[in-house]
N, C-alpha and C positions, 0 to 999 in steps of 0.2 A: 092169625099170626103168620100162616104160610103166605098169605097175600102180601103182608108187609115185608116178609123176607124176599119174596119174589120181586117185589117192586125195588127193594134195595139192591138185589142182585142184578136186575136189569139196568139200574143206574150205573152199577159198577162196570158192567160189560160195555155200556154205551160210553162211559168216560174213559175206559181203558182202550177202546178201539183205536183212537188216533195214535196211540203210542205203539205203533207196529214194530218199531225197532226194539222195544223192551222185550227182554227174554222171559221165558217162563220162570226161570230161577229168580229173577228180579221180582216178578210179580208175586211169587210164593213168599219170598223174604219180606216184601212189603205187607203181604196179607198176615203173615205170622206175627211180625212186630206190631202191625196196626191193630190186630186183635187184642194183644196184650195191653198196649197203651190205651186203646179205646175202652178197655175194661177196668183200668186203674181205679178210677173213682168209685164206680158201682160195686166193685169187688173189694174195696178197702185195701188196695195194694199201695205200697210205697216203693216205687221203682228207683233203682240206683242209676242216677244220671250217667255216671262214668261207665256203668255196665251197658247202658244203651249205646253209648259211643263206641265201646269196645265191640259190641255185637255187630254194629253197622260196619266197623272197620274190617271185621273178620268175614262178613257175609255179603257185602255190597261192593261192586266194582267202583273204583274211583271215578270212572267216566260214565256211570249210570245216571243220566240226567232225569230219567223217569221215576226213579225210586221214590223221591221225596213227595211228588204229587200223588203217586199211587198210595203211599203210606198215609198221607193226609186223608185221602178218600176212605181208606180202610178204618182209620181211627174214628172218623165221623160216622161212618156206616155202622161200626160196632156199637158205638155209644147209642145210636138211634135204635138199633135192634134190641139192645138190653132194656130199653124203656118199655118195649112191647112184650117182654118175657113174663111168664108166670113166675111165681116165687120158686117153684121146683126147677124150672128151666134155668133160672138165674143161679140157683144153688149149684146145679150141675155145671153150668158154664163157668162160674167162678172157680169151682174146684179144679176143672181142667186147665183153666188159664193160670191159676196159681202154680200148678205142677209144671206147666210149660215154662212159665216165667222163671221158676227156680232152676230148671234145667238149662235155660238160656243164659243164666247168670245175671238176671235183671232185678232180683229182689234183694233188698238190703237185709 
């Protein structure tokens, strides 16, 4: 499992490297939201679409052109990582994501 995670992390670093102008705050926001969205199906969540839009409006600069591509990479990476998790790891992951998604205002 570590090898799969490391491979996914390496891909994330490689793909994010050209976006030198992207700020750490933007990358963190994309990682946070991408983790929740990438977990939606596997964790049985129903995310509030208006909540997603509101969260982006509150947390992402209007001129941040890198956010969407980083978000997409994180959504896909999270979904891939979940497939490799043991049931216990998935249970812990989903419990944490559900709490975070609720705090972010993303769960209906």
